[in-house]
Phi, psi and omega in degrees: 000133181268180181222159177210169182254139177235161179252129179237137179268182185294344178263001180088008177277151180253148176289127181272164179298332180275001179090005177256172179268137178233156183285333180107001180288338178241089186304335179293343180271346186276129177286146178214158181229142177286331184245134183301321183296329176293319178293321178297316178299317179295317178297321177298316179296319178297318180293331178286338178268335183228100183293342181272355182289129172237093186250166177216156176264128183238134176278128182234141173290150179248141177217123182057037177075017180228148175300144186236153177062041177279140175278120183281129181289141176265353180279144177294149178288148176293147178286136179292150178295149179298145181291147180297329181292336180271000181289120182294342179272354178296151182062037177057033177078007180290145178289119184292345181273351182266000000 
């Protein structure tokens, strides 16, 4: 069995392949890196965008190309930011239906 590195935040959520935080219940959604320095670089980039992030690099066993034995977070996932397309001030406040 091989191993890989995953990124976990202070709430126990894992960085997902899509760049969002996931609880870890579906290992196929969790991003992983073969080399620790790649995970460290990604964590550094995330921390530069989010000053409140307290993340860590965790070594995880791999099974069938997915991280194995992840501790599932009991904390709710953060709500994603609203999409720019849904911003009512987009298009200089023009009504998109007109």
